[in-house]
C-alpha positions as CSV (number, residue, x, y, z in Angstrom):
1,X,4.8,-25.6,6.2
2,X,4.4,-24.3,2.7
3,X,6.7,-21.4,1.8
4,X,6.8,-18.4,-0.6
5,X,9.4,-15.7,-1.0
6,X,9.0,-12.3,-2.7
7,X,10.7,-8.9,-2.9
8,X,8.6,-5.8,-3.1
9,X,10.6,-2.6,-3.5
10,X,13.5,-2.8,-1.0
11,X,11.9,-5.3,1.3
12,X,12.1,-9.1,1.0
13,X,9.5,-11.4,2.6
14,X,9.3,-15.1,3.4
15,X,5.7,-16.3,3.9
16,X,5.0,-19.7,5.4
17,X,1.6,-21.2,5.6
18,X,0.1,-24.3,7.1
19,X,-2.2,-24.5,4.0
20,X,-1.2,-24.7,0.4
21,X,-4.1,-22.5,-0.8
22,X,-2.8,-19.1,0.2
23,X,0.7,-19.9,-1.2
24,X,-0.8,-20.9,-4.6
25,X,-2.6,-17.5,-4.7
26,X,0.6,-15.6,-3.8
27,X,2.5,-17.6,-6.5
28,X,0.0,-16.6,-9.2
29,X,-0.4,-12.9,-8.3
30,X,3.3,-12.3,-7.5
31,X,4.6,-14.3,-10.5
32,X,6.4,-11.3,-12.0
33,X,8.2,-10.2,-8.8
34,X,11.8,-11.1,-7.8
35,X,12.2,-14.2,-5.5
36,X,15.0,-13.3,-3.2
37,X,17.2,-16.0,-1.5
38,X,17.2,-14.1,1.8
39,X,14.4,-12.2,3.6
40,X,14.1,-9.1,5.8
41,X,10.9,-10.4,7.4
42,X,9.0,-13.6,8.0
43,X,5.2,-14.0,8.0
44,X,3.5,-17.2,9.2
45,X,-0.1,-18.2,8.6
46,X,-1.0,-20.7,11.3
47,X,-4.1,-22.3,12.7
48,X,-5.6,-20.3,15.5
49,X,-5.9,-23.6,17.3
50,X,-4.5,-27.0,16.3
51,X,-7.9,-28.4,15.3
52,X,-8.7,-25.2,13.3
53,X,-6.4,-26.4,10.5
54,X,-9.1,-28.8,9.4
55,X,-12.3,-27.9,11.3
56,X,-13.6,-24.5,10.2
57,X,-10.0,-23.5,9.2
58,X,-9.0,-20.2,10.9
59,X,-5.8,-18.3,10.0
60,X,-3.8,-16.5,12.7
61,X,-1.1,-14.1,11.5
62,X,2.3,-14.4,13.1
63,X,5.9,-13.5,12.2
64,X,8.9,-11.4,13.3
65,X,6.5,-8.7,14.5
66,X,2.9,-9.4,15.5
67,X,-0.1,-8.1,17.3
68,X,-1.1,-10.6,20.0
69,X,-4.8,-9.5,20.1
70,X,-5.3,-9.6,16.3
71,X,-8.4,-11.6,15.3
72,X,-7.8,-14.7,13.1
73,X,-9.4,-14.7,9.6
74,X,-11.2,-17.6,7.8
75,X,-9.1,-19.7,5.4
76,X,-11.0,-18.2,2.5
77,X,-9.3,-14.9,3.3
78,X,-5.8,-16.5,3.5
79,X,-4.5,-14.2,0.8
80,X,-5.7,-11.2,2.8
81,X,-4.0,-12.6,5.9
82,X,-0.7,-12.9,4.0
83,X,-0.9,-9.3,2.8
84,X,-1.8,-8.0,6.2
85,X,1.2,-9.9,7.6
86,X,3.5,-8.4,5.1
87,X,2.2,-4.9,5.9
88,X,2.5,-5.5,9.6
89,X,6.2,-6.5,9.4
90,X,7.0,-3.4,7.4
91,X,5.0,-1.1,9.6
92,X,6.6,-2.3,12.8
93,X,10.1,-3.3,11.7
94,X,11.3,-1.1,8.9
95,X,13.9,1.6,9.7
96,X,15.6,2.3,6.4
97,X,13.0,4.9,5.3
98,X,10.4,7.1,6.8
99,X,7.1,5.2,6.3
100,X,3.9,7.0,5.4
101,X,0.6,5.1,5.2
102,X,0.0,6.4,1.7
103,X,-0.5,5.6,-2.0
104,X,2.0,7.0,-4.5
105,X,2.3,7.4,-8.3
106,X,4.9,9.0,-10.5
107,X,4.6,11.2,-13.6
108,X,7.1,13.5,-15.3
109,X,9.8,12.2,-13.0
110,X,8.0,13.3,-9.8
111,X,5.9,11.5,-7.3
112,X,2.4,12.2,-6.0
113,X,1.9,11.0,-2.5
114,X,-1.7,10.5,-1.3
115,X,-2.6,9.8,2.4
116,X,-5.7,9.9,4.4
117,X,-8.0,7.9,6.6
118,X,-9.2,4.5,5.7
119,X,-11.9,4.8,3.0
120,X,-10.5,8.0,1.6
121,X,-9.9,6.3,-1.7
122,X,-6.1,6.5,-1.9
123,X,-5.7,2.8,-3.0
124,X,-8.3,3.1,-5.8
125,X,-6.9,6.4,-6.9
126,X,-3.3,5.1,-7.0
127,X,-4.6,2.1,-9.1
128,X,-6.6,4.3,-11.4
129,X,-3.6,6.6,-12.1
130,X,-1.4,3.5,-12.7
131,X,-3.8,2.6,-15.5
132,X,-3.9,6.1,-17.1
133,X,-0.4,7.2,-17.8
134,X,1.2,7.3,-14.4
135,X,3.7,4.9,-12.9
136,X,2.1,3.1,-10.0
137,X,4.4,3.1,-6.9
138,X,2.3,2.0,-4.0
139,X,-1.1,1.8,-2.5
140,X,-0.1,1.1,1.1
141,X,3.3,2.7,2.0
142,X,5.2,5.6,0.6
143,X,8.9,5.1,1.6
144,X,10.6,8.4,2.1
145,X,14.4,8.6,1.9
146,X,16.0,9.8,5.1
147,X,18.6,11.8,3.4
148,X,16.9,13.2,0.3
149,X,13.2,12.7,0.9
150,X,12.9,10.8,-2.4
151,X,10.0,8.4,-2.7
152,X,10.9,4.7,-3.0
153,X,8.4,2.4,-4.6
154,X,6.6,-0.4,-2.7
155,X,4.4,-1.8,-5.5
156,X,2.7,-4.7,-3.7
157,X,-0.7,-6.0,-4.8
158,X,-3.3,-3.2,-4.8
159,X,-5.9,-3.9,-2.2
160,X,-9.2,-2.7,-3.9
161,X,-12.1,-2.3,-1.5
162,X,-15.9,-2.1,-2.1
163,X,-16.6,0.5,-4.9
164,X,-13.0,0.5,-5.9
165,X,-13.3,-3.2,-7.0
166,X,-15.9,-2.4,-9.7
167,X,-14.0,0.7,-10.9
168,X,-10.9,-1.4,-11.7
169,X,-12.7,-4.5,-12.9
170,X,-13.9,-2.6,-15.9
171,X,-10.3,-1.5,-16.8
172,X,-8.0,-4.4,-16.3
173,X,-7.8,-8.0,-17.6
174,X,-9.1,-10.8,-15.4
175,X,-5.7,-12.5,-15.0
176,X,-4.5,-9.4,-13.0
177,X,-7.2,-9.8,-10.4
178,X,-7.2,-12.1,-7.3
179,X,-10.3,-13.7,-5.9
180,X,-13.1,-11.6,-4.5
181,X,-13.0,-11.7,-0.7
182,X,-16.4,-11.0,0.8
183,X,-17.2,-10.1,4.3
184,X,-13.7,-9.0,5.4
185,X,-13.2,-6.5,8.2
186,X,-13.1,-3.8,5.5
187,X,-15.9,-5.1,3.3
188,X,-15.4,-6.7,-0.1
189,X,-11.7,-6.8,-1.2
190,X,-10.1,-7.9,-4.5
191,X,-6.3,-7.7,-5.1
192,X,-4.9,-6.2,-8.3
193,X,-1.5,-7.0,-9.8
194,X,0.1,-3.6,-10.7
195,X,1.2,-2.9,-14.3
196,X,4.3,-4.9,-15.3
197,X,6.2,-1.6,-15.8
198,X,5.6,-0.7,-12.1
199,X,7.1,-4.0,-11.0
200,X,10.1,-3.8,-13.3
201,X,10.9,-0.2,-12.2
202,X,10.4,-0.8,-8.5
203,X,13.9,0.3,-7.7
204,X,13.5,3.7,-9.4
205,X,12.9,6.5,-6.9
206,X,11.3,9.9,-7.6
207,X,11.4,13.2,-5.8
208,X,8.0,14.2,-4.3
209,X,6.1,16.8,-6.4
210,X,2.8,16.9,-4.5
211,X,1.3,15.6,-1.2
212,X,-2.5,15.0,-1.4
213,X,-5.1,14.4,1.2
214,X,-8.1,12.9,-0.7
215,X,-11.6,12.5,0.8
216,X,-14.1,10.3,-1.0
217,X,-17.9,11.0,-0.9
218,X,-17.9,14.8,-0.5
219,X,-18.7,17.6,-3.0
220,X,-15.8,18.5,-5.3
221,X,-13.4,20.9,-3.5
222,X,-9.7,21.8,-3.2
223,X,-7.8,23.6,-0.5
224,X,-4.2,24.3,0.4
225,X,-2.6,22.6,3.3
226,X,-0.1,24.8,5.1
227,X,3.3,23.3,6.3
228,X,2.3,23.3,10.0
229,X,-0.9,21.3,9.3
230,X,1.0,19.1,6.9
231,X,3.6,18.2,9.5
232,X,1.0,17.2,12.0
233,X,-0.9,15.1,9.5
234,X,2.1,13.3,8.3
235,X,3.3,12.4,11.8
236,X,-0.1,10.8,12.2
237,X,0.3,9.0,8.9
238,X,3.7,7.6,9.7
239,X,4.2,4.2,11.3
240,X,7.8,4.6,12.3
241,X,8.3,8.4,12.8
242,X,8.8,8.1,16.6
243,X,11.1,5.0,16.2
244,X,13.4,6.9,13.8
245,X,14.0,9.8,16.2
246,X,16.0,12.7,14.8
247,X,16.4,11.1,11.4
248,X,12.6,10.9,11.0
249,X,12.2,14.5,12.2
250,X,14.7,15.7,9.6
251,X,13.1,13.7,6.8
252,X,9.6,14.9,7.6
253,X,10.7,18.5,8.0
254,X,12.4,18.4,4.6
255,X,9.3,17.1,3.0
256,X,7.0,19.7,4.6
257,X,9.3,22.6,3.7
258,X,9.8,21.7,0.1
259,X,6.7,19.9,-1.2
260,X,3.2,21.6,-1.8
261,X,0.2,19.9,-0.3
262,X,-3.5,20.0,-1.1
263,X,-6.7,18.4,0.3
264,X,-9.4,17.4,-2.2
265,X,-13.0,16.2,-1.9
266,X,-14.6,14.1,-4.6
267,X,-17.6,11.9,-5.2
268,X,-16.4,9.5,-7.9
269,X,-13.0,8.0,-8.8
270,X,-13.0,9.7,-12.2
271,X,-13.7,13.0,-10.7
272,X,-10.9,12.6,-8.2
273,X,-8.5,11.6,-11.1
274,X,-9.6,14.8,-13.0
275,X,-8.8,16.9,-10.0
276,X,-5.4,15.4,-9.6
277,X,-4.5,16.0,-13.3
278,X,-5.6,19.6,-13.0
279,X,-3.5,20.2,-9.8
280,X,-0.6,18.4,-11.4
281,X,-0.7,20.5,-14.5
282,X,-0.8,23.7,-12.4
283,X,2.2,22.7,-10.4
284,X,4.2,21.6,-13.4
C-alpha cells in the first residue's frame, strides 16, 4: 500500500492507498506541509471489492473511524476520498478542542468564524478572504480551545465547489489548484492550496472576534444573532460537542457570551466579502 503523511494544524494523518495516483496528488498539493513521523489518525483508500482495484476502480474510505454505509467513490475522485477520510477522522475522533464545522480567517489579531449549511459559501468566502489581506485558517473545521476559546488553525486544502471554483481560478496561480473533479456528490470540486503564510503560521491561534452565518443566493441583508440562538446553532454545527461533555459546554458558553454574531445574505462572493469587511470595521 502506498503511503503519505501530513500534519495540518495540530492533527497528524497517515494516508494509505491501494493506488499510487491519489498519493501523488496529495504529495503535490501538500508539498509545503510538515511530514510528521507519527500520526494521530490513519486513513485507508481501498478497493470496494478485490476486483475493483483494476476493473472500474472504486475507492472505499476506511481508517481508525469510519462510516460502514458510506458509498465508495470512483478512482478519479481519489483525492476527494482522501480529504473526506481526513475530515471524518477528525470529526469522529478529535477531543483536544471543540470542533465547529466552519471556515475561519484572521485579521488584526482576531478570528472570524463562519458556519452554516452546506452550500452557504463558507469555503469560498474563507478562500477569498485568504487572498485579500486576511490569514486563511480553515474552510472545514474551526478548532475552539477548551480553556480560552481561542481559534486554532486547520488550514487543509480548500474544497472549492461549483461557482466557488471559478471565483478562485481567476485569482490564484494554476500550480495551487488540484484537478477538477466532476460529478461528485457535491457537484464539481477543485482543491486549492492555501497561501504559504497560512501554512507556515498554522500553529498561531487567534481569539474569536466575530461569528458569522452566511447564506448564499439571497438578497443582501444583515441581522444580529442573539446568544440563545447562537448557542443552539453552534451545538448543531459541532461534531464533538456531546462527546466533550462539560468541557464542551463550558467552551461553547464562553464563546456565545463573549463573541458577537451576525447572519448575512448575499448573492455573489464579492458582495459577501464587502459585507464582511463592513461588519469587521464596525466591530473593530
